[in-house]
Backbone and ligand atoms as CSV (ligand in chain L), in Angstrom:
chain,resi,resn,atom,element,x,y,z
A,1,MET,N,N,-13.256,8.134,-11.086
A,1,MET,CA,C,-12.950,6.980,-11.664
A,1,MET,C,C,-13.862,6.042,-10.839
A,2,GLU,N,N,-14.697,5.114,-11.592
A,2,GLU,CA,C,-15.597,4.165,-11.151
A,2,GLU,C,C,-15.171,2.987,-10.617
A,3,LEU,N,N,-15.828,2.134,-9.830
A,3,LEU,CA,C,-15.215,0.844,-9.520
A,3,LEU,C,C,-15.335,-0.057,-10.826
A,4,ASP,N,N,-14.548,-1.065,-11.105
A,4,ASP,CA,C,-14.491,-1.841,-12.195
A,4,ASP,C,C,-15.941,-2.544,-12.103
A,5,SER,N,N,-16.514,-2.958,-13.481
A,5,SER,CA,C,-17.778,-3.419,-13.575
A,5,SER,C,C,-17.704,-5.049,-12.990
A,6,ILE,N,N,-16.856,-5.652,-12.929
A,6,ILE,CA,C,-16.905,-7.147,-12.149
A,6,ILE,C,C,-16.749,-6.913,-10.723
A,7,TYR,N,N,-16.200,-5.837,-10.175
A,7,TYR,CA,C,-16.343,-5.527,-8.787
A,7,TYR,C,C,-17.596,-5.046,-8.198
A,8,THR,N,N,-18.302,-4.267,-9.311
A,8,THR,CA,C,-19.736,-3.811,-8.841
A,8,THR,C,C,-20.541,-4.914,-8.920
A,9,GLN,N,N,-20.353,-5.920,-9.868
A,9,GLN,CA,C,-21.160,-7.129,-9.822
A,9,GLN,C,C,-21.176,-7.816,-8.535
A,10,LEU,N,N,-19.857,-8.096,-8.018
A,10,LEU,CA,C,-19.581,-8.769,-6.847
A,10,LEU,C,C,-20.261,-8.261,-5.665
A,11,ILE,N,N,-20.119,-6.865,-5.522
A,11,ILE,CA,C,-20.813,-5.916,-4.474
A,11,ILE,C,C,-22.312,-6.291,-4.379
A,12,MET,N,N,-22.786,-6.287,-5.784
A,12,MET,CA,C,-24.590,-6.489,-5.745
A,12,MET,C,C,-24.685,-7.866,-5.598
A,13,GLU,N,N,-23.981,-8.898,-5.780
A,13,GLU,CA,C,-24.354,-10.294,-5.442
A,13,GLU,C,C,-24.181,-10.479,-4.168
A,14,HIS,N,N,-23.358,-9.926,-3.345
A,14,HIS,CA,C,-23.250,-10.146,-1.921
A,14,HIS,C,C,-24.419,-9.332,-1.218
A,15,ASN,N,N,-24.740,-8.136,-1.801
A,15,ASN,CA,C,-25.744,-7.329,-1.158
A,15,ASN,C,C,-27.093,-7.912,-1.328
A,16,ARG,N,N,-27.191,-8.763,-2.465
A,16,ARG,CA,C,-28.745,-9.380,-2.815
A,16,ARG,C,C,-28.639,-10.724,-2.185
A,17,SER,N,N,-27.503,-11.606,-1.832
A,17,SER,CA,C,-27.826,-12.851,-1.508
A,17,SER,C,C,-28.102,-12.934,-0.002
A,18,GLY,N,N,-27.465,-12.010,0.756
A,18,GLY,CA,C,-27.911,-11.847,2.161
A,18,GLY,C,C,-27.612,-13.376,2.851
A,19,HIS,N,N,-26.719,-14.168,2.519
A,19,HIS,CA,C,-26.503,-15.511,3.077
A,19,HIS,C,C,-25.896,-15.094,4.504
A,20,ASN,N,N,-25.195,-13.995,4.719
A,20,ASN,CA,C,-24.672,-13.928,6.072
A,20,ASN,C,C,-25.372,-12.899,6.924
A,21,LYS,N,N,-26.514,-12.644,6.612
A,21,LYS,CA,C,-27.398,-11.547,7.296
A,21,LYS,C,C,-28.493,-12.387,8.195
A,22,LYS,N,N,-28.161,-12.646,9.317
A,22,LYS,CA,C,-29.104,-13.528,10.057
A,22,LYS,C,C,-28.486,-13.083,11.565
A,23,THR,N,N,-29.378,-13.681,12.480
A,23,THR,CA,C,-28.809,-13.413,13.884
A,23,THR,C,C,-28.437,-15.138,14.174
A,24,MET,N,N,-27.600,-15.258,15.107
A,24,MET,CA,C,-27.507,-16.717,15.680
A,24,MET,C,C,-27.667,-16.802,17.013
A,25,GLU,N,N,-27.749,-18.311,17.510
A,25,GLU,CA,C,-28.192,-18.525,18.683
A,25,GLU,C,C,-26.883,-18.611,19.474
A,26,GLY,N,N,-26.722,-17.680,20.674
A,26,GLY,CA,C,-25.936,-17.608,21.741
A,26,GLY,C,C,-24.566,-17.060,21.239
A,27,PRO,N,N,-24.298,-15.929,20.391
A,27,PRO,CA,C,-23.117,-15.567,20.073
A,27,PRO,C,C,-22.259,-15.159,21.357
A,28,ASP,N,N,-20.988,-15.517,21.116
A,28,ASP,CA,C,-19.958,-14.928,22.111
A,28,ASP,C,C,-19.787,-13.408,22.308
A,29,ILE,N,N,-20.016,-12.848,21.118
A,29,ILE,CA,C,-19.559,-11.192,21.050
A,29,ILE,C,C,-20.778,-10.867,20.070
A,30,ILE,N,N,-21.168,-9.566,20.529
A,30,ILE,CA,C,-21.896,-8.775,19.736
A,30,ILE,C,C,-21.340,-7.513,19.676
A,31,GLU,N,N,-21.144,-6.868,18.571
A,31,GLU,CA,C,-20.403,-5.596,18.362
A,31,GLU,C,C,-21.063,-4.724,17.430
A,32,LYS,N,N,-21.483,-3.608,17.907
A,32,LYS,CA,C,-22.279,-2.668,17.020
A,32,LYS,C,C,-21.392,-1.635,16.208
A,33,GLY,N,N,-21.697,-1.423,14.972
A,33,GLY,CA,C,-20.735,-0.300,14.210
A,33,GLY,C,C,-21.730,0.577,13.737
A,34,HIS,N,N,-21.465,1.669,13.486
A,34,HIS,CA,C,-22.364,2.873,12.899
A,34,HIS,C,C,-21.430,3.888,12.211
A,35,ASN,N,N,-21.809,4.195,11.057
A,35,ASN,CA,C,-21.334,5.105,10.068
A,35,ASN,C,C,-22.243,6.348,9.892
A,36,PRO,N,N,-22.012,7.307,10.754
A,36,PRO,CA,C,-23.038,8.490,10.956
A,36,PRO,C,C,-23.191,9.131,9.276
A,37,SER,N,N,-22.004,9.162,8.646
A,37,SER,CA,C,-22.036,9.886,7.396
A,37,SER,C,C,-22.895,9.434,6.309
A,38,CYS,N,N,-23.196,8.008,6.569
A,38,CYS,CA,C,-24.093,7.412,5.299
A,38,CYS,C,C,-25.284,6.907,6.109
A,39,GLY,N,N,-25.256,6.767,7.215
A,39,GLY,CA,C,-26.234,5.992,7.960
A,39,GLY,C,C,-26.304,4.500,7.940
A,40,ASP,N,N,-25.213,4.037,7.995
A,40,ASP,CA,C,-25.038,2.358,7.902
A,40,ASP,C,C,-25.026,2.113,9.415
A,41,ASP,N,N,-25.742,1.052,9.703
A,41,ASP,CA,C,-25.772,0.460,10.986
A,41,ASP,C,C,-25.579,-0.941,11.129
A,42,ILE,N,N,-24.443,-1.595,11.668
A,42,ILE,CA,C,-24.484,-2.973,11.679
A,42,ILE,C,C,-24.332,-3.546,13.033
A,43,SER,N,N,-24.797,-4.876,13.387
A,43,SER,CA,C,-24.603,-5.557,14.303
A,43,SER,C,C,-23.794,-6.880,14.061
A,44,LEU,N,N,-22.666,-7.100,14.534
A,44,LEU,CA,C,-21.902,-8.066,13.993
A,44,LEU,C,C,-21.994,-9.121,15.183
A,45,GLU,N,N,-22.153,-10.383,14.861
A,45,GLU,CA,C,-22.206,-11.507,15.869
A,45,GLU,C,C,-21.017,-12.553,15.582
A,46,LEU,N,N,-20.342,-12.896,16.679
A,46,LEU,CA,C,-19.427,-13.795,16.510
A,46,LEU,C,C,-19.589,-14.863,17.367
A,47,LYS,N,N,-19.142,-16.279,17.016
A,47,LYS,CA,C,-19.154,-17.331,17.842
A,47,LYS,C,C,-17.754,-17.957,17.728
A,48,LEU,N,N,-16.958,-17.949,18.971
A,48,LEU,CA,C,-15.618,-18.558,18.976
A,48,LEU,C,C,-15.686,-19.794,19.704
A,49,ASP,N,N,-14.484,-20.750,19.257
A,49,ASP,CA,C,-14.333,-21.775,19.786
A,49,ASP,C,C,-12.676,-21.799,20.141
A,50,GLY,N,N,-12.260,-21.371,21.332
A,50,GLY,CA,C,-10.958,-21.104,21.645
A,50,GLY,C,C,-10.527,-19.741,20.863
A,51,ASP,N,N,-9.585,-19.855,19.830
A,51,ASP,CA,C,-8.995,-18.604,19.032
A,51,ASP,C,C,-9.737,-18.598,17.815
A,52,ILE,N,N,-10.568,-19.734,17.416
A,52,ILE,CA,C,-11.145,-19.736,16.065
A,52,ILE,C,C,-12.468,-19.236,15.963
A,53,ILE,N,N,-12.600,-18.390,15.003
A,53,ILE,CA,C,-14.041,-17.776,14.680
A,53,ILE,C,C,-14.752,-18.730,14.166
A,54,LYS,N,N,-15.716,-19.607,14.945
A,54,LYS,CA,C,-16.401,-20.756,14.348
A,54,LYS,C,C,-17.660,-20.218,13.385
A,55,ASP,N,N,-18.364,-19.073,13.949
A,55,ASP,CA,C,-19.334,-18.607,12.937
A,55,ASP,C,C,-19.504,-17.292,13.177
A,56,ALA,N,N,-19.973,-16.507,12.038
A,56,ALA,CA,C,-20.156,-14.830,12.227
A,56,ALA,C,C,-21.298,-14.567,11.381
A,57,ALA,N,N,-21.994,-13.876,11.756
A,57,ALA,CA,C,-23.277,-13.196,11.101
A,57,ALA,C,C,-23.545,-11.821,11.311
A,58,PHE,N,N,-24.363,-11.139,10.403
A,58,PHE,CA,C,-24.673,-9.843,10.875
A,58,PHE,C,C,-26.015,-9.461,10.710
A,59,THR,N,N,-26.504,-8.422,11.288
A,59,THR,CA,C,-27.892,-7.677,10.858
A,59,THR,C,C,-27.633,-6.210,10.824
A,60,GLY,N,N,-28.577,-5.575,10.356
A,60,GLY,CA,C,-28.427,-4.213,10.458
A,60,GLY,C,C,-28.863,-3.602,8.787
A,61,VAL,N,N,-28.858,-2.306,8.821
A,61,VAL,CA,C,-29.300,-1.611,7.687
A,61,VAL,C,C,-28.202,-0.636,7.069
A,62,GLY,N,N,-28.199,-0.486,5.869
A,62,GLY,CA,C,-27.152,0.516,5.170
A,62,GLY,C,C,-27.218,0.303,3.846
A,63,CYS,N,N,-26.257,1.012,3.041
A,63,CYS,CA,C,-26.156,1.061,1.607
A,63,CYS,C,C,-25.370,-0.407,1.158
A,64,ALA,N,N,-25.589,-0.608,-0.026
A,64,ALA,CA,C,-25.036,-1.529,-0.759
A,64,ALA,C,C,-23.590,-1.990,-0.329
A,65,ILE,N,N,-22.688,-0.827,-0.372
A,65,ILE,CA,C,-21.263,-0.929,-0.071
A,65,ILE,C,C,-20.984,-1.550,1.411
A,66,SER,N,N,-21.775,-1.155,2.387
A,66,SER,CA,C,-21.476,-1.416,3.590
A,66,SER,C,C,-22.020,-2.836,3.992
A,67,GLN,N,N,-23.214,-3.187,3.267
A,67,GLN,CA,C,-23.769,-4.442,3.582
A,67,GLN,C,C,-22.991,-5.557,2.950
A,68,ALA,N,N,-22.439,-5.195,1.558
A,68,ALA,CA,C,-21.647,-6.043,0.768
A,68,ALA,C,C,-20.305,-6.412,1.332
A,69,SER,N,N,-19.537,-5.283,1.751
A,69,SER,CA,C,-18.338,-5.352,2.587
A,69,SER,C,C,-18.473,-6.355,3.895
A,70,THR,N,N,-19.486,-5.988,4.754
A,70,THR,CA,C,-19.511,-6.946,5.882
A,70,THR,C,C,-19.786,-8.439,5.421
A,71,SER,N,N,-20.577,-8.785,4.395
A,71,SER,CA,C,-20.935,-10.094,4.047
A,71,SER,C,C,-19.618,-10.633,3.578
A,72,MET,N,N,-18.735,-10.014,2.688
A,72,MET,CA,C,-17.543,-10.525,2.320
A,72,MET,C,C,-16.515,-10.817,3.264
A,73,MET,N,N,-16.559,-9.946,4.362
A,73,MET,CA,C,-15.609,-10.088,5.355
A,73,MET,C,C,-15.986,-11.313,6.250
A,74,ILE,N,N,-17.320,-11.404,6.372
A,74,ILE,CA,C,-17.723,-12.817,7.073
A,74,ILE,C,C,-17.362,-13.982,6.355
A,75,ASP,N,N,-17.530,-14.164,5.049
A,75,ASP,CA,C,-17.121,-15.338,4.323
A,75,ASP,C,C,-15.676,-15.636,4.587
A,76,LEU,N,N,-15.050,-14.445,4.578
A,76,LEU,CA,C,-13.579,-14.743,4.867
A,76,LEU,C,C,-13.004,-15.028,5.969
A,77,ILE,N,N,-13.540,-14.559,7.121
A,77,ILE,CA,C,-13.080,-14.818,8.696
A,77,ILE,C,C,-13.569,-16.024,9.222
A,78,LYS,N,N,-14.749,-16.709,8.741
A,78,LYS,CA,C,-15.309,-18.002,9.151
A,78,LYS,C,C,-14.302,-19.159,9.204
A,79,GLY,N,N,-13.830,-19.552,10.346
A,79,GLY,CA,C,-12.920,-20.663,10.283
A,79,GLY,C,C,-11.510,-20.153,10.523
A,80,LYS,N,N,-11.307,-18.831,10.712
A,80,LYS,CA,C,-9.868,-18.383,10.700
A,80,LYS,C,C,-9.658,-18.296,12.297
A,81,ASP,N,N,-8.424,-18.041,12.678
A,81,ASP,CA,C,-8.323,-17.603,14.049
A,81,ASP,C,C,-8.071,-16.289,14.302
A,82,ILE,N,N,-7.999,-15.858,15.293
A,82,ILE,CA,C,-8.225,-14.351,15.637
A,82,ILE,C,C,-6.868,-13.541,15.028
A,83,GLN,N,N,-5.975,-14.193,15.060
A,83,GLN,CA,C,-4.861,-13.297,14.511
A,83,GLN,C,C,-4.707,-13.311,13.092
A,84,GLU,N,N,-5.310,-14.297,12.470
A,84,GLU,CA,C,-5.533,-14.316,10.974
A,84,GLU,C,C,-6.408,-13.266,10.560
A,85,ALA,N,N,-7.657,-13.245,11.307
A,85,ALA,CA,C,-8.651,-12.328,11.091
A,85,ALA,C,C,-8.039,-10.756,11.191
A,86,LEU,N,N,-7.265,-10.630,12.355
A,86,LEU,CA,C,-6.880,-9.229,12.552
A,86,LEU,C,C,-5.762,-8.842,11.318
A,87,ASP,N,N,-5.050,-9.948,10.843
A,87,ASP,CA,C,-4.205,-9.776,9.767
A,87,ASP,C,C,-4.930,-9.323,8.480
A,88,LEU,N,N,-6.124,-10.034,8.232
A,88,LEU,CA,C,-6.784,-9.480,7.148
A,88,LEU,C,C,-7.466,-8.214,7.330
A,89,VAL,N,N,-8.080,-7.874,8.478
A,89,VAL,CA,C,-8.471,-6.320,8.703
A,89,VAL,C,C,-7.401,-5.413,8.257
A,90,ASN,N,N,-6.110,-5.611,8.770
A,90,ASN,CA,C,-4.997,-4.772,8.325
A,90,ASN,C,C,-4.841,-4.789,6.919
A,91,THR,N,N,-4.800,-5.961,6.342
A,91,THR,CA,C,-4.559,-5.980,4.936
A,91,THR,C,C,-5.576,-5.137,4.136
A,92,PHE,N,N,-6.983,-5.396,4.369
A,92,PHE,CA,C,-8.068,-4.799,3.742
A,92,PHE,C,C,-7.710,-3.080,4.038
A,93,ILE,N,N,-7.674,-2.710,5.298
A,93,ILE,CA,C,-7.496,-1.296,5.586
A,93,ILE,C,C,-6.272,-0.647,4.780
A,94,GLY,N,N,-5.290,-1.614,4.685
A,94,GLY,CA,C,-4.024,-1.071,3.899
A,94,GLY,C,C,-4.329,-1.013,2.518
A,95,MET,N,N,-5.164,-1.784,1.875
A,95,MET,CA,C,-5.586,-1.661,0.661
A,95,MET,C,C,-6.285,-0.635,0.378
A,96,ILE,N,N,-7.275,-0.148,1.240
A,96,ILE,CA,C,-8.098,1.000,1.087
A,96,ILE,C,C,-7.389,2.162,1.074
A,97,LYS,N,N,-6.204,2.256,1.910
A,97,LYS,CA,C,-5.425,3.470,2.124
A,97,LYS,C,C,-4.233,3.357,0.908
A,98,LYS,N,N,-4.171,2.419,0.211
A,98,LYS,CA,C,-3.355,2.374,-0.927
A,98,LYS,C,C,-1.834,2.014,-0.492
A,99,GLU,N,N,-1.732,1.644,0.785
A,99,GLU,CA,C,-0.566,1.308,1.474
A,99,GLU,C,C,-0.087,-0.209,1.175
A,100,ILE,N,N,-0.990,-1.050,0.791
A,100,ILE,CA,C,-0.735,-2.276,0.156
A,100,ILE,C,C,-1.309,-2.552,-1.175
A,101,SER,N,N,-0.359,-2.817,-2.254
A,101,SER,CA,C,-0.920,-2.977,-3.521
A,101,SER,C,C,-0.324,-4.131,-4.168
A,102,ASP,N,N,0.393,-5.149,-3.500
A,102,ASP,CA,C,0.972,-6.226,-3.918
A,102,ASP,C,C,-0.272,-7.337,-4.284
A,103,GLU,N,N,-0.544,-7.658,-5.563
A,103,GLU,CA,C,-1.522,-8.424,-5.877
A,103,GLU,C,C,-1.767,-9.872,-5.175
A,104,LYS,N,N,-0.596,-10.347,-4.592
A,104,LYS,CA,C,-0.458,-11.622,-4.060
A,104,LYS,C,C,-0.988,-11.412,-2.457
A,105,GLU,N,N,-0.470,-10.418,-2.021
A,105,GLU,CA,C,-0.928,-9.869,-0.627
A,105,GLU,C,C,-2.483,-9.800,-0.582
A,106,LEU,N,N,-2.859,-9.020,-1.782
A,106,LEU,CA,C,-4.429,-8.621,-1.792
A,106,LEU,C,C,-5.318,-9.884,-2.071
A,107,GLU,N,N,-4.758,-10.914,-2.650
A,107,GLU,CA,C,-5.462,-12.172,-2.995
A,107,GLU,C,C,-6.234,-12.733,-1.910
A,108,LYS,N,N,-5.451,-12.594,-0.688
A,108,LYS,CA,C,-6.092,-13.031,0.707
A,108,LYS,C,C,-7.466,-12.644,0.863
A,109,LEU,N,N,-7.627,-11.527,0.391
A,109,LEU,CA,C,-9.064,-10.879,0.751
A,109,LEU,C,C,-10.181,-11.462,-0.091
A,110,GLU,N,N,-9.881,-12.314,-1.089
A,110,GLU,CA,C,-10.932,-12.806,-2.128
A,110,GLU,C,C,-11.875,-11.777,-2.580
A,111,ASP,N,N,-13.113,-12.136,-2.307
A,111,ASP,CA,C,-14.183,-11.064,-2.899
A,111,ASP,C,C,-14.213,-9.576,-2.501
A,112,ALA,N,N,-13.424,-9.560,-1.296
A,112,ALA,CA,C,-13.387,-8.134,-0.750
A,112,ALA,C,C,-12.195,-7.375,-1.523
A,113,ILE,N,N,-11.524,-7.829,-2.371
A,113,ILE,CA,C,-10.668,-7.009,-3.261
A,113,ILE,C,C,-11.407,-6.252,-4.140
A,114,ALA,N,N,-12.816,-6.470,-4.223
A,114,ALA,CA,C,-13.702,-5.660,-5.148
A,114,ALA,C,C,-13.619,-4.077,-4.687
A,115,PHE,N,N,-13.333,-3.927,-3.145
A,115,PHE,CA,C,-13.173,-2.498,-2.725
A,115,PHE,C,C,-11.854,-1.707,-2.907
A,116,LYS,N,N,-11.021,-2.458,-3.872
A,116,LYS,CA,C,-9.721,-1.929,-4.058
A,116,LYS,C,C,-9.588,-0.426,-4.392
A,117,ASN,N,N,-10.671,-0.131,-5.358
A,117,ASN,CA,C,-10.594,1.373,-5.768
A,117,ASN,C,C,-11.522,2.251,-5.025
A,118,ILE,N,N,-12.057,1.766,-3.895
A,118,ILE,CA,C,-13.170,2.635,-3.235
A,118,ILE,C,C,-12.512,3.984,-2.775
A,119,SER,N,N,-11.238,4.095,-2.389
A,119,SER,CA,C,-10.678,5.517,-2.368
A,119,SER,C,C,-10.793,6.419,-3.404
A,120,ASN,N,N,-11.184,5.879,-4.597
A,120,ASN,CA,C,-11.564,7.038,-5.584
A,120,ASN,C,C,-12.902,7.579,-5.391
A,121,MET,N,N,-13.705,6.923,-4.485
A,121,MET,CA,C,-15.073,7.477,-4.138
A,121,MET,C,C,-14.985,7.802,-2.629
A,122,PRO,N,N,-14.258,8.830,-2.242
A,122,PRO,CA,C,-14.004,9.187,-0.771
A,122,PRO,C,C,-15.186,9.092,0.225
A,123,ALA,N,N,-16.298,9.641,-0.261
A,123,ALA,CA,C,-17.466,9.478,0.619
A,123,ALA,C,C,-17.999,8.067,0.923
A,124,ARG,N,N,-17.510,6.883,0.116
A,124,ARG,CA,C,-17.911,5.671,0.409
A,124,ARG,C,C,-16.756,4.907,1.285
A,125,VAL,N,N,-15.795,5.396,1.512
A,125,VAL,CA,C,-14.679,4.692,2.165
A,125,VAL,C,C,-15.269,4.298,3.534
A,126,LYS,N,N,-15.727,5.059,4.278
A,126,LYS,CA,C,-16.296,4.623,5.478
A,126,LYS,C,C,-17.213,3.441,5.535
A,127,CYS,N,N,-18.114,3.525,4.462
A,127,CYS,CA,C,-19.133,2.350,4.315
A,127,CYS,C,C,-18.498,0.982,4.116
A,128,ALA,N,N,-17.323,1.123,3.177
A,128,ALA,CA,C,-16.507,0.130,2.956
A,128,ALA,C,C,-15.799,-0.723,4.228
A,129,VAL,N,N,-15.274,0.267,5.147
A,129,VAL,CA,C,-14.513,-0.129,6.186
A,129,VAL,C,C,-15.029,-0.338,7.624
A,130,LEU,N,N,-16.648,0.223,7.446
A,130,LEU,CA,C,-17.154,0.065,8.794
A,130,LEU,C,C,-17.112,-1.318,9.366
A,131,SER,N,N,-17.416,-2.613,8.745
A,131,SER,CA,C,-17.457,-3.885,9.138
A,131,SER,C,C,-16.181,-4.363,9.821
A,132,TRP,N,N,-15.093,-3.774,8.975
A,132,TRP,CA,C,-13.653,-4.278,9.567
A,132,TRP,C,C,-13.335,-3.620,10.790
A,133,HIS,N,N,-13.622,-2.267,10.893
A,133,HIS,CA,C,-13.304,-1.641,12.135
A,133,HIS,C,C,-14.189,-2.382,13.280
A,134,THR,N,N,-15.230,-2.810,12.764
A,134,THR,CA,C,-16.227,-3.246,13.989
A,134,THR,C,C,-15.728,-4.544,14.428
A,135,LEU,N,N,-15.203,-5.386,13.415
A,135,LEU,CA,C,-14.588,-6.515,13.772
A,135,LEU,C,C,-13.388,-6.447,14.708
A,136,LYS,N,N,-12.433,-5.563,14.384
A,136,LYS,CA,C,-11.263,-5.114,14.995
A,136,LYS,C,C,-11.667,-5.132,16.737
A,137,GLU,N,N,-12.820,-4.180,16.708
A,137,GLU,CA,C,-13.460,-3.748,18.162
A,137,GLU,C,C,-13.784,-4.913,18.664
A,138,ALA,N,N,-14.617,-5.867,17.912
A,138,ALA,CA,C,-15.204,-7.096,18.612
A,138,ALA,C,C,-14.068,-7.857,19.214
A,139,LEU,N,N,-12.843,-8.047,18.262
A,139,LEU,CA,C,-11.879,-8.810,18.872
A,139,LEU,C,C,-11.015,-8.570,19.975
A,140,ALA,N,N,-10.986,-7.087,20.058
A,140,ALA,CA,C,-10.162,-6.513,21.000
A,140,ALA,C,C,-10.825,-6.704,22.453
A,141,GLN,N,N,-12.014,-7.272,22.544
A,141,GLN,CA,C,-12.822,-7.328,23.711
A,141,GLN,C,C,-12.601,-8.492,24.539
A,142,ARG,N,N,-11.874,-9.581,23.724
A,142,ARG,CA,C,-11.572,-10.519,24.526
A,142,ARG,C,C,-10.146,-11.005,24.886
L,1,ZN,ZN,ZN,-22.867,3.674,3.288
Protein backbone atom coordinates (compact mmCIF):
# COMPACT_ATOMS: atom_id res chain seq x y z
CA MET A 1 0.00 0.00 0.00
CA GLU A 2 1.24 3.45 -0.93
CA LEU A 3 0.76 6.63 1.05
CA ASP A 4 -2.39 8.54 0.13
CA SER A 5 -1.77 11.11 -2.56
CA ILE A 6 -2.73 14.05 -0.33
CA TYR A 7 -0.11 12.90 2.14
CA THR A 8 2.47 12.43 -0.60
CA GLN A 9 1.73 15.99 -1.68
CA LEU A 10 2.26 17.32 1.86
CA ILE A 11 5.59 15.52 2.05
CA MET A 12 6.68 16.96 -1.29
CA GLU A 13 5.61 20.47 -0.29
CA HIS A 14 7.62 20.39 2.91
CA ASN A 15 10.57 18.89 1.12
CA ARG A 16 10.49 21.63 -1.50
CA SER A 17 9.77 24.67 0.67
CA GLY A 18 12.81 24.30 2.95
CA HIS A 19 11.49 27.07 5.23
CA ASN A 20 12.90 25.33 8.32
CA LYS A 21 16.18 24.38 6.68
CA LYS A 22 18.76 26.88 7.90
CA THR A 23 21.18 27.51 10.72
CA MET A 24 20.39 29.92 13.53
CA GLU A 25 22.53 32.27 15.52
CA GLY A 26 23.55 30.92 18.92
CA PRO A 27 21.40 27.79 19.28
CA ASP A 28 21.19 26.39 22.82
CA ILE A 29 21.25 22.79 21.60
CA ILE A 30 22.62 21.18 18.45
CA GLU A 31 21.84 17.50 18.07
CA LYS A 32 22.85 15.33 15.15
CA GLY A 33 20.83 12.40 13.86
CA HIS A 34 21.95 9.75 11.42
CA ASN A 35 20.07 6.98 9.67
CA PRO A 36 22.68 4.68 8.14
CA SER A 37 20.15 2.47 6.34
CA CYS A 38 19.24 5.34 4.01
CA GLY A 39 22.08 7.83 4.46
CA ASP A 40 19.96 10.54 6.09
CA ASP A 41 21.93 13.04 8.15
CA ILE A 42 20.35 15.89 10.06
CA SER A 43 21.56 18.50 12.47
CA LEU A 44 18.77 19.87 14.61
CA GLU A 45 19.19 23.28 16.26
CA LEU A 46 17.03 24.51 19.12
CA LYS A 47 16.77 27.81 20.91
CA LEU A 48 15.12 27.66 24.31
CA ASP A 49 13.57 30.29 26.50
CA GLY A 50 13.20 28.55 29.84
CA ASP A 51 11.07 25.53 29.01
CA ILE A 52 9.76 26.93 25.74
CA ILE A 53 11.20 25.97 22.36
CA LYS A 54 11.54 29.48 21.01
CA ASP A 55 13.04 28.52 17.66
CA ALA A 56 14.08 25.41 15.79
CA ALA A 57 15.81 24.75 12.49
CA PHE A 58 17.77 22.02 10.75
CA THR A 59 20.41 21.38 8.15
CA GLY A 60 21.46 18.16 6.52
CA VAL A 61 21.01 15.82 3.64
CA GLY A 62 18.67 12.93 3.08
CA CYS A 63 15.65 11.57 1.29
CA ALA A 64 12.38 13.47 0.88
CA ILE A 65 10.77 11.57 3.75
CA SER A 66 13.44 12.39 6.34
CA GLN A 67 13.63 16.03 5.25
CA ALA A 68 9.86 16.53 5.19
CA SER A 69 9.38 14.79 8.52
CA THR A 70 11.99 17.06 10.12
CA SER A 71 10.37 20.17 8.66
CA MET A 72 6.88 19.14 9.82
CA MET A 73 8.19 18.42 13.30
CA ILE A 74 9.83 21.84 13.52
CA ASP A 75 6.59 23.59 12.49
CA LEU A 76 4.86 21.66 15.23
CA ILE A 77 7.25 22.17 18.16
CA LYS A 78 8.00 25.88 17.75
CA GLY A 79 6.48 27.73 20.69
CA LYS A 80 5.68 24.52 22.59
CA ASP A 81 7.18 23.72 25.96
CA ILE A 82 9.50 20.76 26.41
CA GLN A 83 6.86 18.47 27.89
CA GLU A 84 4.44 19.21 25.05
CA ALA A 85 7.18 18.54 22.52
CA LEU A 86 8.03 15.20 24.15
CA ASP A 87 4.34 14.27 24.18
CA LEU A 88 4.20 15.00 20.44
CA VAL A 89 7.25 12.78 19.87
CA ASN A 90 5.51 9.96 21.73
CA THR A 91 2.30 10.48 19.76
CA PHE A 92 4.21 10.44 16.46
CA ILE A 93 6.12 7.28 17.35
CA GLY A 94 2.93 5.69 18.69
CA MET A 95 1.23 6.48 15.37
CA ILE A 96 4.09 4.92 13.37
CA LYS A 97 3.96 1.79 15.52
CA LYS A 98 0.18 1.75 15.09
CA GLU A 99 -0.25 1.90 18.88
CA ILE A 100 -2.20 5.15 18.57
CA SER A 101 -4.95 5.33 15.97
CA ASP A 102 -7.42 7.72 17.61
CA GLU A 103 -8.02 10.47 15.04
CA LYS A 104 -8.45 13.18 17.67
CA GLU A 105 -5.16 12.26 19.28
CA LEU A 106 -3.41 12.18 15.89
CA GLU A 107 -4.80 15.60 14.88
CA LYS A 108 -2.25 17.12 17.25
CA LEU A 109 0.43 16.09 14.79
CA GLU A 110 -0.94 18.43 12.09
CA ASP A 111 0.96 17.87 8.80
CA ALA A 112 3.02 15.05 10.31
CA ILE A 113 -0.10 12.87 10.18
CA ALA A 114 1.02 12.38 6.56
CA PHE A 115 3.28 9.60 7.84
CA LYS A 116 0.42 7.61 9.32
CA ASN A 117 0.83 4.73 6.88
CA ILE A 118 4.60 4.78 6.60
CA SER A 119 4.79 1.45 8.44
CA ASN A 120 3.43 -0.05 5.22
CA MET A 121 6.81 0.89 3.76
CA PRO A 122 9.11 -0.61 6.40
CA ALA A 123 12.31 0.56 4.72
CA ARG A 124 11.20 4.18 5.16
CA VAL A 125 10.17 4.06 8.81
CA LYS A 126 13.65 5.02 10.03
CA CYS A 127 13.63 7.99 7.66
CA ALA A 128 10.35 9.23 9.13
CA VAL A 129 11.28 8.82 12.82
CA LEU A 130 14.87 10.12 12.58
CA SER A 131 14.18 13.74 13.49
CA TRP A 132 11.75 12.81 16.28
CA HIS A 133 14.32 10.57 17.94
CA THR A 134 16.89 13.32 17.46
CA LEU A 135 14.58 15.83 19.19
CA LYS A 136 14.10 13.46 22.10
CA GLU A 137 17.88 13.10 22.48
CA ALA A 138 18.30 16.87 22.24
CA LEU A 139 15.75 17.58 24.98
CA ALA A 140 17.20 14.87 27.22
CA GLN A 141 20.45 16.84 27.33
CA ARG A 142 19.11 19.62 29.41
ZN1 LIG B 1 15.74 8.30 4.19
